[in-house]
Predicted model as a PDB file, atoms N, CA, C, CB and O in Angstrom, pLDDT in the B-factor column:
MODEL        1                                                                  
ATOM      1  N   MET A   1      -6.246   3.113  -7.306  1.00 66.00           N  
ATOM      2  CA  MET A   1      -6.473   3.393  -5.912  1.00 66.00           C  
ATOM      3  C   MET A   1      -7.030   4.795  -5.774  1.00 66.00           C  
ATOM      4  CB  MET A   1      -5.184   3.229  -5.101  1.00 66.00           C  
ATOM      5  O   MET A   1      -6.590   5.734  -6.437  1.00 66.00           O  
ATOM      6  N   ARG A   2      -7.982   4.905  -4.919  1.00 71.00           N  
ATOM      7  CA  ARG A   2      -8.643   6.190  -4.769  1.00 71.00           C  
ATOM      8  C   ARG A   2      -8.283   6.897  -3.476  1.00 71.00           C  
ATOM      9  CB  ARG A   2     -10.118   6.008  -4.841  1.00 71.00           C  
ATOM     10  O   ARG A   2      -8.356   8.123  -3.389  1.00 71.00           O  
ATOM     11  N   ASP A   3      -7.898   6.129  -2.478  1.00 87.00           N  
ATOM     12  CA  ASP A   3      -7.675   6.734  -1.169  1.00 87.00           C  
ATOM     13  C   ASP A   3      -6.681   5.871  -0.396  1.00 87.00           C  
ATOM     14  CB  ASP A   3      -9.017   6.887  -0.381  1.00 87.00           C  
ATOM     15  O   ASP A   3      -6.928   4.688  -0.160  1.00 87.00           O  
ATOM     16  N   VAL A   4      -5.582   6.457  -0.013  1.00 90.00           N  
ATOM     17  CA  VAL A   4      -4.627   5.767   0.858  1.00 90.00           C  
ATOM     18  C   VAL A   4      -4.828   6.354   2.250  1.00 90.00           C  
ATOM     19  CB  VAL A   4      -3.118   5.934   0.355  1.00 90.00           C  
ATOM     20  O   VAL A   4      -4.808   7.572   2.423  1.00 90.00           O  
ATOM     21  N   HIS A   5      -5.021   5.487   3.242  1.00 92.00           N  
ATOM     22  CA  HIS A   5      -5.331   5.962   4.594  1.00 92.00           C  
ATOM     23  C   HIS A   5      -4.783   4.979   5.623  1.00 92.00           C  
ATOM     24  CB  HIS A   5      -6.862   6.146   4.779  1.00 92.00           C  
ATOM     25  O   HIS A   5      -4.233   3.933   5.280  1.00 92.00           O  
ATOM     26  N   ASP A   6      -4.945   5.337   6.870  1.00 94.00           N  
ATOM     27  CA  ASP A   6      -4.437   4.521   7.973  1.00 94.00           C  
ATOM     28  C   ASP A   6      -2.972   4.142   7.763  1.00 94.00           C  
ATOM     29  CB  ASP A   6      -5.285   3.258   8.129  1.00 94.00           C  
ATOM     30  O   ASP A   6      -2.582   2.986   7.929  1.00 94.00           O  
ATOM     31  N   VAL A   7      -2.180   5.133   7.397  1.00 95.00           N  
ATOM     32  CA  VAL A   7      -0.752   4.908   7.168  1.00 95.00           C  
ATOM     33  C   VAL A   7      -0.044   4.880   8.516  1.00 95.00           C  
ATOM     34  CB  VAL A   7      -0.144   6.011   6.241  1.00 95.00           C  
ATOM     35  O   VAL A   7      -0.211   5.777   9.343  1.00 95.00           O  
ATOM     36  N   ARG A   8       0.745   3.839   8.717  1.00 97.00           N  
ATOM     37  CA  ARG A   8       1.516   3.714   9.953  1.00 97.00           C  
ATOM     38  C   ARG A   8       2.959   3.394   9.595  1.00 97.00           C  
ATOM     39  CB  ARG A   8       0.918   2.617  10.886  1.00 97.00           C  
ATOM     40  O   ARG A   8       3.226   2.573   8.717  1.00 97.00           O  
ATOM     41  N   VAL A   9       3.875   4.041  10.274  1.00 97.00           N  
ATOM     42  CA  VAL A   9       5.299   3.792  10.053  1.00 97.00           C  
ATOM     43  C   VAL A   9       5.907   3.386  11.388  1.00 97.00           C  
ATOM     44  CB  VAL A   9       6.026   5.056   9.455  1.00 97.00           C  
ATOM     45  O   VAL A   9       5.728   4.062  12.401  1.00 97.00           O  
ATOM     46  N   ARG A  10       6.619   2.283  11.369  1.00 97.00           N  
ATOM     47  CA  ARG A  10       7.288   1.807  12.578  1.00 97.00           C  
ATOM     48  C   ARG A  10       8.775   1.714  12.288  1.00 97.00           C  
ATOM     49  CB  ARG A  10       6.718   0.428  13.045  1.00 97.00           C  
ATOM     50  O   ARG A  10       9.190   1.102  11.304  1.00 97.00           O  
ATOM     51  N   GLU A  11       9.568   2.323  13.149  1.00 97.00           N  
ATOM     52  CA  GLU A  11      11.018   2.262  12.984  1.00 97.00           C  
ATOM     53  C   GLU A  11      11.555   1.016  13.650  1.00 97.00           C  
ATOM     54  CB  GLU A  11      11.695   3.516  13.565  1.00 97.00           C  
ATOM     55  O   GLU A  11      11.174   0.682  14.772  1.00 97.00           O  
ATOM     56  N   THR A  12      12.452   0.322  12.941  1.00 95.00           N  
ATOM     57  CA  THR A  12      13.139  -0.834  13.498  1.00 95.00           C  
ATOM     58  C   THR A  12      14.634  -0.620  13.297  1.00 95.00           C  
ATOM     59  CB  THR A  12      12.654  -2.172  12.831  1.00 95.00           C  
ATOM     60  O   THR A  12      15.042   0.332  12.632  1.00 95.00           O  
ATOM     61  N   THR A  13      15.436  -1.483  13.857  1.00 95.00           N  
ATOM     62  CA  THR A  13      16.884  -1.365  13.678  1.00 95.00           C  
ATOM     63  C   THR A  13      17.292  -1.631  12.233  1.00 95.00           C  
ATOM     64  CB  THR A  13      17.613  -2.331  14.611  1.00 95.00           C  
ATOM     65  O   THR A  13      18.363  -1.202  11.805  1.00 95.00           O  
ATOM     66  N   GLU A  14      16.451  -2.332  11.477  1.00 93.00           N  
ATOM     67  CA  GLU A  14      16.761  -2.648  10.080  1.00 93.00           C  
ATOM     68  C   GLU A  14      16.183  -1.640   9.102  1.00 93.00           C  
ATOM     69  CB  GLU A  14      16.248  -4.020   9.739  1.00 93.00           C  
ATOM     70  O   GLU A  14      16.549  -1.655   7.927  1.00 93.00           O  
ATOM     71  N   GLY A  15      15.297  -0.771   9.548  1.00 95.00           N  
ATOM     72  CA  GLY A  15      14.673   0.222   8.685  1.00 95.00           C  
ATOM     73  C   GLY A  15      13.218   0.402   9.059  1.00 95.00           C  
ATOM     74  O   GLY A  15      12.720  -0.217   9.999  1.00 95.00           O  
ATOM     75  N   GLU A  16      12.547   1.253   8.315  1.00 97.00           N  
ATOM     76  CA  GLU A  16      11.143   1.553   8.592  1.00 97.00           C  
ATOM     77  C   GLU A  16      10.229   0.511   7.959  1.00 97.00           C  
ATOM     78  CB  GLU A  16      10.782   2.953   8.081  1.00 97.00           C  
ATOM     79  O   GLU A  16      10.504  -0.011   6.879  1.00 97.00           O  
ATOM     80  N   ILE A  17       9.148   0.227   8.651  1.00 96.00           N  
ATOM     81  CA  ILE A  17       8.105  -0.649   8.133  1.00 96.00           C  
ATOM     82  C   ILE A  17       6.850   0.194   7.986  1.00 96.00           C  
ATOM     83  CB  ILE A  17       7.862  -1.892   9.072  1.00 96.00           C  
ATOM     84  O   ILE A  17       6.394   0.819   8.943  1.00 96.00           O  
ATOM     85  N   VAL A  18       6.297   0.206   6.786  1.00 96.00           N  
ATOM     86  CA  VAL A  18       5.140   1.031   6.471  1.00 96.00           C  
ATOM     87  C   VAL A  18       3.938   0.128   6.210  1.00 96.00           C  
ATOM     88  CB  VAL A  18       5.424   1.942   5.246  1.00 96.00           C  
ATOM     89  O   VAL A  18       4.016  -0.814   5.422  1.00 96.00           O  
ATOM     90  N   ASN A  19       2.841   0.424   6.871  1.00 96.00           N  
ATOM     91  CA  ASN A  19       1.557  -0.242   6.634  1.00 96.00           C  
ATOM     92  C   ASN A  19       0.578   0.807   6.142  1.00 96.00           C  
ATOM     93  CB  ASN A  19       1.021  -0.955   7.931  1.00 96.00           C  
ATOM     94  O   ASN A  19       0.569   1.939   6.627  1.00 96.00           O  
ATOM     95  N   PHE A  20      -0.253   0.422   5.171  1.00 93.00           N  
ATOM     96  CA  PHE A  20      -1.289   1.348   4.708  1.00 93.00           C  
ATOM     97  C   PHE A  20      -2.494   0.573   4.208  1.00 93.00           C  
ATOM     98  CB  PHE A  20      -0.748   2.270   3.598  1.00 93.00           C  
ATOM     99  O   PHE A  20      -2.404  -0.609   3.877  1.00 93.00           O  
ATOM    100  N   HIS A  21      -3.615   1.263   4.162  1.00 93.00           N  
ATOM    101  CA  HIS A  21      -4.840   0.743   3.573  1.00 93.00           C  
ATOM    102  C   HIS A  21      -5.157   1.626   2.371  1.00 93.00           C  
ATOM    103  CB  HIS A  21      -6.032   0.719   4.616  1.00 93.00           C  
ATOM    104  O   HIS A  21      -4.899   2.829   2.389  1.00 93.00           O  
ATOM    105  N   ALA A  22      -5.717   1.022   1.330  1.00 91.00           N  
ATOM    106  CA  ALA A  22      -6.061   1.774   0.129  1.00 91.00           C  
ATOM    107  C   ALA A  22      -7.416   1.328  -0.392  1.00 91.00           C  
ATOM    108  CB  ALA A  22      -4.983   1.599  -0.955  1.00 91.00           C  
ATOM    109  O   ALA A  22      -7.700   0.133  -0.473  1.00 91.00           O  
ATOM    110  N   THR A  23      -8.243   2.290  -0.740  1.00 92.00           N  
ATOM    111  CA  THR A  23      -9.528   1.995  -1.341  1.00 92.00           C  
ATOM    112  C   THR A  23      -9.319   1.756  -2.833  1.00 92.00           C  
ATOM    113  CB  THR A  23     -10.544   3.148  -1.091  1.00 92.00           C  
ATOM    114  O   THR A  23      -8.666   2.549  -3.512  1.00 92.00           O  
ATOM    115  N   VAL A  24      -9.874   0.665  -3.333  1.00 90.00           N  
ATOM    116  CA  VAL A  24      -9.708   0.317  -4.744  1.00 90.00           C  
ATOM    117  C   VAL A  24     -11.065   0.116  -5.405  1.00 90.00           C  
ATOM    118  CB  VAL A  24      -8.849  -0.950  -4.893  1.00 90.00           C  
ATOM    119  O   VAL A  24     -12.069  -0.142  -4.741  1.00 90.00           O  
ATOM    120  N   ASP A  25     -11.069   0.239  -6.709  1.00 89.00           N  
ATOM    121  CA  ASP A  25     -12.268   0.055  -7.521  1.00 89.00           C  
ATOM    122  C   ASP A  25     -12.712  -1.408  -7.410  1.00 89.00           C  
ATOM    123  CB  ASP A  25     -12.004   0.454  -9.016  1.00 89.00           C  
ATOM    124  O   ASP A  25     -11.923  -2.304  -7.709  1.00 89.00           O  
ATOM    125  N   PRO A  26     -13.939  -1.670  -6.995  1.00 88.00           N  
ATOM    126  CA  PRO A  26     -14.379  -3.055  -6.812  1.00 88.00           C  
ATOM    127  C   PRO A  26     -14.533  -3.827  -8.120  1.00 88.00           C  
ATOM    128  CB  PRO A  26     -15.686  -3.072  -6.074  1.00 88.00           C  
ATOM    129  O   PRO A  26     -14.701  -5.046  -8.100  1.00 88.00           O  
ATOM    130  N   THR A  27     -14.477  -3.131  -9.260  1.00 90.00           N  
ATOM    131  CA  THR A  27     -14.596  -3.832 -10.540  1.00 90.00           C  
ATOM    132  C   THR A  27     -13.263  -4.402 -11.014  1.00 90.00           C  
ATOM    133  CB  THR A  27     -15.152  -2.894 -11.595  1.00 90.00           C  
ATOM    134  O   THR A  27     -13.225  -5.151 -11.990  1.00 90.00           O  
ATOM    135  N   LEU A  28     -12.171  -4.055 -10.334  1.00 90.00           N  
ATOM    136  CA  LEU A  28     -10.863  -4.598 -10.709  1.00 90.00           C  
ATOM    137  C   LEU A  28     -10.763  -6.063 -10.301  1.00 90.00           C  
ATOM    138  CB  LEU A  28      -9.726  -3.781 -10.058  1.00 90.00           C  
ATOM    139  O   LEU A  28     -11.382  -6.494  -9.328  1.00 90.00           O  
ATOM    140  N   THR A  29      -9.982  -6.812 -11.051  1.00 93.00           N  
ATOM    141  CA  THR A  29      -9.735  -8.199 -10.679  1.00 93.00           C  
ATOM    142  C   THR A  29      -8.773  -8.229  -9.499  1.00 93.00           C  
ATOM    143  CB  THR A  29      -9.168  -9.009 -11.880  1.00 93.00           C  
ATOM    144  O   THR A  29      -8.094  -7.243  -9.211  1.00 93.00           O  
ATOM    145  N   VAL A  30      -8.724  -9.363  -8.826  1.00 92.00           N  
ATOM    146  CA  VAL A  30      -7.794  -9.523  -7.715  1.00 92.00           C  
ATOM    147  C   VAL A  30      -6.360  -9.303  -8.203  1.00 92.00           C  
ATOM    148  CB  VAL A  30      -7.945 -10.926  -7.073  1.00 92.00           C  
ATOM    149  O   VAL A  30      -5.564  -8.658  -7.522  1.00 92.00           O  
ATOM    150  N   ALA A  31      -6.034  -9.836  -9.376  1.00 95.00           N  
ATOM    151  CA  ALA A  31      -4.687  -9.670  -9.930  1.00 95.00           C  
ATOM    152  C   ALA A  31      -4.368  -8.198 -10.191  1.00 95.00           C  
ATOM    153  CB  ALA A  31      -4.543 -10.473 -11.228  1.00 95.00           C  
ATOM    154  O   ALA A  31      -3.253  -7.752  -9.924  1.00 95.00           O  
ATOM    155  N   GLU A  32      -5.329  -7.445 -10.707  1.00 94.00           N  
ATOM    156  CA  GLU A  32      -5.113  -6.012 -10.958  1.00 94.00           C  
ATOM    157  C   GLU A  32      -4.896  -5.252  -9.656  1.00 94.00           C  
ATOM    158  CB  GLU A  32      -6.305  -5.413 -11.719  1.00 94.00           C  
ATOM    159  O   GLU A  32      -4.033  -4.377  -9.581  1.00 94.00           O  
ATOM    160  N   VAL A  33      -5.665  -5.579  -8.644  1.00 91.00           N  
ATOM    161  CA  VAL A  33      -5.514  -4.919  -7.345  1.00 91.00           C  
ATOM    162  C   VAL A  33      -4.129  -5.218  -6.769  1.00 91.00           C  
ATOM    163  CB  VAL A  33      -6.625  -5.379  -6.360  1.00 91.00           C  
ATOM    164  O   VAL A  33      -3.444  -4.312  -6.295  1.00 91.00           O  
ATOM    165  N   HIS A  34      -3.725  -6.469  -6.807  1.00 91.00           N  
ATOM    166  CA  HIS A  34      -2.411  -6.839  -6.273  1.00 91.00           C  
ATOM    167  C   HIS A  34      -1.297  -6.116  -7.028  1.00 91.00           C  
ATOM    168  CB  HIS A  34      -2.204  -8.364  -6.355  1.00 91.00           C  
ATOM    169  O   HIS A  34      -0.334  -5.656  -6.413  1.00 91.00           O  
ATOM    170  N   GLU A  35      -1.415  -6.013  -8.336  1.00 93.00           N  
ATOM    171  CA  GLU A  35      -0.378  -5.326  -9.115  1.00 93.00           C  
ATOM    172  C   GLU A  35      -0.303  -3.847  -8.735  1.00 93.00           C  
ATOM    173  CB  GLU A  35      -0.653  -5.471 -10.627  1.00 93.00           C  
ATOM    174  O   GLU A  35       0.792  -3.300  -8.611  1.00 93.00           O  
ATOM    175  N   ARG A  36      -1.434  -3.206  -8.551  1.00 89.00           N  
ATOM    176  CA  ARG A  36      -1.422  -1.781  -8.180  1.00 89.00           C  
ATOM    177  C   ARG A  36      -0.845  -1.568  -6.783  1.00 89.00           C  
ATOM    178  CB  ARG A  36      -2.843  -1.200  -8.248  1.00 89.00           C  
ATOM    179  O   ARG A  36      -0.069  -0.638  -6.565  1.00 89.00           O  
ATOM    180  N   ILE A  37      -1.216  -2.413  -5.851  1.00 88.00           N  
ATOM    181  CA  ILE A  37      -0.662  -2.314  -4.493  1.00 88.00           C  
ATOM    182  C   ILE A  37       0.836  -2.576  -4.531  1.00 88.00           C  
ATOM    183  CB  ILE A  37      -1.362  -3.314  -3.530  1.00 88.00           C  
ATOM    184  O   ILE A  37       1.613  -1.851  -3.909  1.00 88.00           O  
ATOM    185  N   ASP A  38       1.244  -3.620  -5.265  1.00 91.00           N  
ATOM    186  CA  ASP A  38       2.671  -3.944  -5.377  1.00 91.00           C  
ATOM    187  C   ASP A  38       3.462  -2.803  -6.002  1.00 91.00           C  
ATOM    188  CB  ASP A  38       2.861  -5.214  -6.200  1.00 91.00           C  
ATOM    189  O   ASP A  38       4.579  -2.517  -5.571  1.00 91.00           O  
ATOM    190  N   GLN A  39       2.896  -2.146  -7.014  1.00 92.00           N  
ATOM    191  CA  GLN A  39       3.586  -1.032  -7.658  1.00 92.00           C  
ATOM    192  C   GLN A  39       3.773   0.124  -6.675  1.00 92.00           C  
ATOM    193  CB  GLN A  39       2.805  -0.560  -8.897  1.00 92.00           C  
ATOM    194  O   GLN A  39       4.841   0.735  -6.639  1.00 92.00           O  
ATOM    195  N   LEU A  40       2.761   0.425  -5.890  1.00 88.00           N  
ATOM    196  CA  LEU A  40       2.891   1.482  -4.896  1.00 88.00           C  
ATOM    197  C   LEU A  40       3.963   1.119  -3.866  1.00 88.00           C  
ATOM    198  CB  LEU A  40       1.542   1.734  -4.200  1.00 88.00           C  
ATOM    199  O   LEU A  40       4.753   1.971  -3.460  1.00 88.00           O  
ATOM    200  N   GLU A  41       3.985  -0.139  -3.452  1.00 89.00           N  
ATOM    201  CA  GLU A  41       5.002  -0.587  -2.505  1.00 89.00           C  
ATOM    202  C   GLU A  41       6.405  -0.420  -3.090  1.00 89.00           C  
ATOM    203  CB  GLU A  41       4.760  -2.053  -2.116  1.00 89.00           C  
ATOM    204  O   GLU A  41       7.306   0.068  -2.407  1.00 89.00           O  
ATOM    205  N   ARG A  42       6.596  -0.825  -4.356  1.00 91.00           N  
ATOM    206  CA  ARG A  42       7.912  -0.677  -5.003  1.00 91.00           C  
ATOM    207  C   ARG A  42       8.320   0.787  -5.109  1.00 91.00           C  
ATOM    208  CB  ARG A  42       7.897  -1.312  -6.401  1.00 91.00           C  
ATOM    209  O   ARG A  42       9.473   1.139  -4.859  1.00 91.00           O  
ATOM    210  N   THR A  43       7.375   1.631  -5.479  1.00 92.00           N  
ATOM    211  CA  THR A  43       7.664   3.063  -5.623  1.00 92.00           C  
ATOM    212  C   THR A  43       8.096   3.667  -4.295  1.00 92.00           C  
ATOM    213  CB  THR A  43       6.436   3.809  -6.164  1.00 92.00           C  
ATOM    214  O   THR A  43       9.056   4.437  -4.250  1.00 92.00           O  
ATOM    215  N   LEU A  44       7.410   3.333  -3.228  1.00 91.00           N  
ATOM    216  CA  LEU A  44       7.784   3.858  -1.915  1.00 91.00           C  
ATOM    217  C   LEU A  44       9.194   3.433  -1.521  1.00 91.00           C  
ATOM    218  CB  LEU A  44       6.790   3.393  -0.858  1.00 91.00           C  
ATOM    219  O   LEU A  44       9.973   4.248  -1.026  1.00 91.00           O  
ATOM    220  N   ARG A  45       9.527   2.152  -1.741  1.00 90.00           N  
ATOM    221  CA  ARG A  45      10.858   1.666  -1.372  1.00 90.00           C  
ATOM    222  C   ARG A  45      11.947   2.322  -2.223  1.00 90.00           C  
ATOM    223  CB  ARG A  45      10.926   0.141  -1.519  1.00 90.00           C  
ATOM    224  O   ARG A  45      13.050   2.564  -1.734  1.00 90.00           O  
ATOM    225  N   GLN A  46      11.647   2.610  -3.484  1.00 94.00           N  
ATOM    226  CA  GLN A  46      12.631   3.277  -4.344  1.00 94.00           C  
ATOM    227  C   GLN A  46      12.847   4.725  -3.918  1.00 94.00           C  
ATOM    228  CB  GLN A  46      12.182   3.225  -5.808  1.00 94.00           C  
ATOM    229  O   GLN A  46      13.983   5.199  -3.888  1.00 94.00           O  
ATOM    230  N   ARG A  47      11.778   5.421  -3.591  1.00 96.00           N  
ATOM    231  CA  ARG A  47      11.884   6.843  -3.236  1.00 96.00           C  
ATOM    232  C   ARG A  47      12.431   7.066  -1.836  1.00 96.00           C  
ATOM    233  CB  ARG A  47      10.535   7.504  -3.351  1.00 96.00           C  
ATOM    234  O   ARG A  47      13.043   8.097  -1.562  1.00 96.00           O  
ATOM    235  N   PHE A  48      12.213   6.107  -0.953  1.00 94.00           N  
ATOM    236  CA  PHE A  48      12.625   6.248   0.435  1.00 94.00           C  
ATOM    237  C   PHE A  48      13.443   5.026   0.839  1.00 94.00           C  
ATOM    238  CB  PHE A  48      11.395   6.424   1.366  1.00 94.00           C  
ATOM    239  O   PHE A  48      12.889   4.049   1.343  1.00 94.00           O  
ATOM    240  N   PRO A  49      14.758   5.073   0.621  1.00 94.00           N  
ATOM    241  CA  PRO A  49      15.607   3.916   0.893  1.00 94.00           C  
ATOM    242  C   PRO A  49      15.598   3.456   2.354  1.00 94.00           C  
ATOM    243  CB  PRO A  49      17.007   4.231   0.491  1.00 94.00           C  
ATOM    244  O   PRO A  49      15.994   2.327   2.644  1.00 94.00           O  
ATOM    245  N   SER A  50      15.156   4.307   3.270  1.00 95.00           N  
ATOM    246  CA  SER A  50      15.117   3.909   4.682  1.00 95.00           C  
ATOM    247  C   SER A  50      13.983   2.912   4.960  1.00 95.00           C  
ATOM    248  CB  SER A  50      14.952   5.148   5.575  1.00 95.00           C  
ATOM    249  O   SER A  50      13.930   2.313   6.034  1.00 95.00           O  
ATOM    250  N   ILE A  51      13.079   2.740   3.991  1.00 95.00           N  
ATOM    251  CA  ILE A  51      11.972   1.805   4.171  1.00 95.00           C  
ATOM    252  C   ILE A  51      12.463   0.389   3.901  1.00 95.00           C  
ATOM    253  CB  ILE A  51      10.781   2.162   3.239  1.00 95.00           C  
ATOM    254  O   ILE A  51      12.980   0.093   2.824  1.00 95.00           O  
ATOM    255  N   LYS A  52      12.296  -0.469   4.880  1.00 94.00           N  
ATOM    256  CA  LYS A  52      12.694  -1.878   4.774  1.00 94.00           C  
ATOM    257  C   LYS A  52      11.574  -2.712   4.177  1.00 94.00           C  
ATOM    258  CB  LYS A  52      13.087  -2.436   6.151  1.00 94.00           C  
ATOM    259  O   LYS A  52      11.813  -3.604   3.363  1.00 94.00           O  
ATOM    260  N   ARG A  53      10.334  -2.409   4.595  1.00 93.00           N  
ATOM    261  CA  ARG A  53       9.198  -3.212   4.154  1.00 93.00           C  
ATOM    262  C   ARG A  53       7.953  -2.350   4.058  1.00 93.00           C  
ATOM    263  CB  ARG A  53       8.960  -4.390   5.109  1.00 93.00           C  
ATOM    264  O   ARG A  53       7.745  -1.447   4.869  1.00 93.00           O  
ATOM    265  N   VAL A  54       7.118  -2.637   3.051  1.00 93.00           N  
ATOM    266  CA  VAL A  54       5.839  -1.951   2.877  1.00 93.00           C  
ATOM    267  C   VAL A  54       4.757  -3.020   2.798  1.00 93.00           C  
ATOM    268  CB  VAL A  54       5.837  -1.034   1.592  1.00 93.00           C  
ATOM    269  O   VAL A  54       4.892  -4.009   2.077  1.00 93.00           O  
ATOM    270  N   ILE A  55       3.689  -2.806   3.544  1.00 92.00           N  
ATOM    271  CA  ILE A  55       2.574  -3.753   3.543  1.00 92.00           C  
ATOM    272  C   ILE A  55       1.302  -2.966   3.224  1.00 92.00           C  
ATOM    273  CB  ILE A  55       2.452  -4.510   4.927  1.00 92.00           C  
ATOM    274  O   ILE A  55       0.881  -2.100   3.990  1.00 92.00           O  
ATOM    275  N   GLY A  56       0.703  -3.287   2.077  1.00 91.00           N  
ATOM    276  CA  GLY A  56      -0.513  -2.615   1.647  1.00 91.00           C  
ATOM    277  C   GLY A  56      -1.726  -3.501   1.799  1.00 91.00           C  
ATOM    278  O   GLY A  56      -1.668  -4.700   1.523  1.00 91.00           O  
ATOM    279  N   HIS A  57      -2.825  -2.913   2.237  1.00 91.00           N  
ATOM    280  CA  HIS A  57      -4.083  -3.629   2.422  1.00 91.00           C  
ATOM    281  C   HIS A  57      -5.144  -2.972   1.533  1.00 91.00           C  
ATOM    282  CB  HIS A  57      -4.524  -3.626   3.931  1.00 91.00           C  
ATOM    283  O   HIS A  57      -5.478  -1.801   1.715  1.00 91.00           O  
ATOM    284  N   ALA A  58      -5.661  -3.728   0.585  1.00 90.00           N  
ATOM    285  CA  ALA A  58      -6.675  -3.193  -0.341  1.00 90.00           C  
ATOM    286  C   ALA A  58      -8.068  -3.361   0.257  1.00 90.00           C  
ATOM    287  CB  ALA A  58      -6.595  -3.903  -1.723  1.00 90.00           C  
ATOM    288  O   ALA A  58      -8.390  -4.390   0.851  1.00 90.00           O  
ATOM    289  N   GLU A  59      -8.881  -2.326   0.084  1.00 89.00           N  
ATOM    290  CA  GLU A  59     -10.263  -2.356   0.537  1.00 89.00           C  
ATOM    291  C   GLU A  59     -11.140  -1.927  -0.632  1.00 89.00           C  
ATOM    292  CB  GLU A  59     -10.480  -1.432   1.786  1.00 89.00           C  
ATOM    293  O   GLU A  59     -10.878  -0.883  -1.230  1.00 89.00           O  
ATOM    294  N   PRO A  60     -12.168  -2.690  -0.978  1.00 82.00           N  
ATOM    295  CA  PRO A  60     -13.037  -2.259  -2.088  1.00 82.00           C  
ATOM    296  C   PRO A  60     -13.805  -0.995  -1.715  1.00 82.00           C  
ATOM    297  CB  PRO A  60     -14.025  -3.383  -2.473  1.00 82.00           C  
ATOM    298  O   PRO A  60     -14.232  -0.809  -0.576  1.00 82.00           O  
ATOM    299  N   GLN A  61     -13.963  -0.143  -2.712  1.00 80.00           N  
ATOM    300  CA  GLN A  61     -14.744   1.073  -2.491  1.00 80.00           C  
ATOM    301  C   GLN A  61     -16.192   0.678  -2.276  1.00 80.00           C  
ATOM    302  CB  GLN A  61     -14.608   2.066  -3.688  1.00 80.00           C  
ATOM    303  O   GLN A  61     -16.748  -0.128  -3.021  1.00 80.00           O  
ATOM    304  N   ARG A  62     -16.780   1.241  -1.274  1.00 73.00           N  
ATOM    305  CA  ARG A  62     -18.185   0.943  -0.990  1.00 73.00           C  
ATOM    306  C   ARG A  62     -19.073   1.847  -1.817  1.00 73.00           C  
ATOM    307  CB  ARG A  62     -18.498   1.110   0.512  1.00 73.00           C  
ATOM    308  O   ARG A  62     -18.789   3.035  -1.975  1.00 73.00           O  
ATOM    309  N   SER A  63     -20.141   1.289  -2.342  1.00 62.00           N  
ATOM    310  CA  SER A  63     -21.102   2.118  -3.063  1.00 62.00           C  
ATOM    311  C   SER A  63     -21.999   2.785  -2.043  1.00 62.00           C  
ATOM    312  CB  SER A  63     -21.936   1.280  -4.085  1.00 62.00           C  
ATOM    313  O   SER A  63     -22.285   2.229  -0.982  1.00 62.00           O  
ATOM    314  N   GLY A  64     -22.424   3.950  -2.370  1.00 56.00           N  
ATOM    315  CA  GLY A  64     -23.243   4.602  -1.373  1.00 56.00           C  
ATOM    316  C   GLY A  64     -23.765   5.824  -1.891  1.00 56.00           C  
ATOM    317  O   GLY A  64     -24.491   6.532  -1.192  1.00 56.00           O  
TER     318      GLY A  64                                                      
ENDMDL                                                                          
END                                                                             
C-alpha cells in the first residue's frame, strides 16, 4: 500500500468503526491486495482495542 486516505472513524455503543481507502500497486493479484488490506485491518484492531470493525477499500494506483 502506498497511500492510506479518506480515513473515517465512527463511534458506536459497541466500539469504533474505521473506514479507509488505500492505494495499491496495480500489478498485485486480487488475493495479494486482500491479504495486505486484511493485515492492516488486523494490526489496527490489535493496537487499538476500542476499534470494533475496520473496513478497507483498495484502489489501484493510477499511472500518470
